[in-house]
C-alpha positions in Angstrom: 0.0 0.0 0.0 1.2 3.5 -0.8 2.5 5.7 2.0 -0.2 8.4 1.3 -3.9 8.0 0.5 -4.8 8.0 -3.2 -7.9 7.3 -5.3 -7.9 5.5 -8.6 -9.9 6.5 -11.7 -9.9 4.1 -14.6 -10.5 5.3 -18.1 -9.5 4.6 -21.8 -6.1 6.4 -21.4 -3.0 4.5 -22.4 -0.6 5.2 -19.5 -0.8 5.5 -15.7 -0.6 9.1 -14.4 -0.7 10.7 -11.0 -2.4 14.0 -10.4 -2.4 16.0 -7.1 -5.5 18.2 -6.9 -5.6 21.6 -5.5 -7.1 20.3 -2.2 -4.0 18.0 -1.7 -5.8 14.9 -2.6 -4.0 12.4 -4.9 -5.6 10.6 -7.8 -4.1 7.9 -9.9 -5.4 7.8 -13.5 -5.0 4.3 -15.1 -6.2 2.4 -18.2 -9.0 -0.1 -17.6 -7.6 -3.4 -16.6 -4.4 -2.1 -14.9 -3.4 -4.5 -12.2 -3.5 -3.1 -8.6 0.1 -4.4 -8.1 1.2 -2.2 -11.1 -0.5 0.9 -9.5 1.0 0.2 -6.1 4.5 -0.1 -7.7 4.2 3.1 -9.7 2.8 5.1 -6.6 5.7 3.7 -4.5 8.2 4.8 -7.2 6.7 8.2 -7.2 6.0 8.6 -3.4 8.7 11.2 -2.8 7.4 13.3 -5.6 3.8 12.8 -4.4 4.7 13.7 -0.8 6.6 16.8 -1.8 3.9 18.0 -4.2 1.1 17.5 -1.6 3.2 19.4 1.1 3.9 22.2 -1.4 0.2 22.6 -2.2 -0.7 22.7 1.4 2.2 25.0 2.5 1.5 27.5 -0.4 -2.1 27.8 0.7 -3.4 26.6 -2.7 -6.0 24.3 -1.1 -9.6 25.0 -2.0 -12.6 24.5 0.1 -13.8 20.9 0.2 -16.6 20.2 -2.3 -20.0 20.5 -0.9 -21.0 17.0 -2.2 -18.6 14.1 -1.9 -21.3 11.5 -1.6 -22.8 10.7 -5.0 -23.1 7.6 -7.2 -19.6 6.8 -8.6 -17.7 9.1 -6.0 -14.5 7.7 -4.5 -14.4 7.3 -0.7 -10.8 7.0 0.7 -10.2 3.8 2.5 -7.0 2.2 3.8 -4.9 4.5 1.7 -6.9 3.6 -1.5 -10.5 4.2 -2.3 -13.9 2.6 -2.5 -16.3 3.6 -5.2 -19.8 4.6 -3.9 -22.7 2.7 -5.5 -26.0 4.3 -4.6 -29.1 2.3 -5.2 -32.6 3.8 -4.6 -35.0 1.3 -3.0 -38.7 2.5 -3.2 -40.6 2.5 0.1 -37.5 1.4 2.2 -38.4 3.8 5.0 -35.7 5.7 6.7 -33.3 2.9 6.8 -30.1 3.1 4.7 -27.9 -0.1 4.4 -24.1 0.4 3.7 -22.0 -2.6 2.7 -18.3 -3.0 1.6 -17.8 -5.3 -1.4 -14.1 -5.7 -2.3 -13.1 -7.7 -5.4 -10.2 -8.1 -7.7 -10.6 -4.9 -9.8 -12.3 -2.4 -7.5 -13.8 -2.0 -4.0 -17.4 -1.0 -3.9 -19.2 0.7 -0.9 -22.8 0.0 -1.7 -25.5 2.3 -0.3 -29.1 1.2 -0.5 -32.2 3.0 0.6 -34.8 5.7 -0.1 -34.1 9.4 -0.6 -30.4 9.0 -1.0 -29.5 12.7 -0.6 -25.9 13.8 0.0 -26.7 14.4 3.7 -28.4 11.0 4.3 -25.6 9.1 2.5 -22.9 10.9 4.4 -24.6 10.2 7.8 -25.1 6.5 6.8 -21.5 6.1 5.7 -20.2 7.9 8.8 -22.2 5.4 10.9 -20.9 2.5 8.9 -17.4 3.8 9.2 -17.5 3.9 13.0 -18.8 0.2 13.2 -16.2 -0.9 10.6 -13.4 1.0 12.4 -14.3 -0.5 15.7 -13.7 -4.1 14.4 -10.7 -3.2 12.3 -8.8 -0.9 14.8 -9.6 -3.4 17.7 -7.8 -6.1 15.8 -4.8 -3.9 15.0 -4.7 -2.7 18.7 -4.7 -6.2 20.0 -2.1 -7.3 17.6 0.4 -4.6 18.6 -0.5 -4.8 22.3 0.3 -8.5 22.3 3.5 -7.9 20.3 4.6 -5.1 22.7 3.5 -6.9 25.9 1.2 -4.1 26.8 -2.2 -4.2 28.4 -5.0 -1.6 28.1 -8.4 -1.1 29.7 -10.9 0.0 27.1 -10.9 1.0 23.4 -13.3 3.8 22.3 -13.8 4.8 18.7 -14.9 8.4 18.3 -14.5 11.5 16.1 -12.5 14.6 17.2 -11.5 17.7 15.1 -7.7 17.6 15.7 -6.5 14.4 17.4 -6.1 10.9 15.9 -6.0 9.2 19.4 -5.3 9.5 23.0 -4.5 7.3 26.0 -5.6 8.0 29.6 -3.7 7.3 32.7 -6.3 4.6 33.4 -5.2 2.8 30.3 -8.3 3.7 28.1 -7.5 4.2 24.5 -9.5 6.5 22.2 -9.0 6.3 18.4 -10.4 8.4 15.6 -12.7 6.3 13.3 -11.2 8.0 10.3 -8.0 6.1 10.8 -9.6 3.6 8.4 -9.2 6.2 5.7 -5.4 6.2 6.1 -3.1 3.5 4.8 -2.4 0.7 7.2 1.2 2.0 7.6 0.0 5.3 9.0 -2.9 4.0 11.1 -0.5 1.5 12.7 1.8 4.4 13.6 -1.1 6.1 15.6 -2.0 2.8 17.3 1.7 2.2 18.4 2.0 5.8 19.5 -1.0 5.5 21.8 0.0 2.1 23.1 3.5 3.5 24.0 1.8 5.9 26.3 1.0 2.9 28.5 4.7 3.0 29.2 5.5 6.6 29.1 2.7 9.2 29.6 4.8 11.9 27.9 6.7 12.6 24.7 10.1 12.2 26.3 13.2 10.6 24.6 12.2 7.4 26.4 8.8 7.4 24.9 10.1 7.9 21.3 12.5 5.1 22.0 9.7 2.9 22.7 8.0 3.8 19.5 11.1 3.3 17.5 11.6 -0.1 19.0 8.4 -1.1 17.3 8.5 1.1 14.2 12.1 2.0 13.4 10.8 4.3 10.6 8.3 6.2 12.8 9.8 9.6 12.0 8.9 9.0 8.3 5.5 7.9 9.1 4.9 10.8 11.4 5.9 13.3 8.7 3.7 11.6 6.1 0.8 11.7 8.5 1.4 15.4 9.2 1.3 16.2 5.5 -2.2 14.8 5.0 -4.0 14.8 8.3 -5.9 18.1 7.8 -7.2 16.7 4.5 -8.3 13.4 6.0 -9.7 14.8 9.2 -11.9 17.3 7.3 -13.3 14.6 5.0 
């Protein structure tokens, strides 16, 4: 998976291209049938250019306001550093219920939304609710994996949404993680998880704390830099 999130748009073009939008988002434009492994390789080869370009766009203040509607049929929803394509299906007389389901396959990942009156606001609310449930299961498994590996215990894991923080750890051992971590690549969401678990050893950001992080993730400085470059974009999604 690439170091930074990107979406994929297939078309009848002949070559793979990478475009950084003015809002800092990254789009890979590829011919129909391009293997995912090929896209991952090209993005990995261009990661330094992508990261520098995204940082420049943000630093130069070129970012435009987020579009009012990101939740329409065919839109791309960032997920695990890639993207899922929204597929909206109107179901007459379905009442107020909207069902969201993730359907990954070999060529693309579909996030299906089925219900009545699929306005942008209702679709966004339904996807947010789905995202929290999905994140709870996914992040709990990742936390458990690293806690076991690090020999660390914790009390309770809570999935929530805040404006500026990816996570926190209380002195009682309660972990709080932002559900939008699922929008990041696993590489970056794992960094946040390890960071918070290390607070079970050091409730500060001392040299000892960072040594604990580095023992698990030797490249944590690179991951932290990459996260800083995109976190405003992802947190505002």
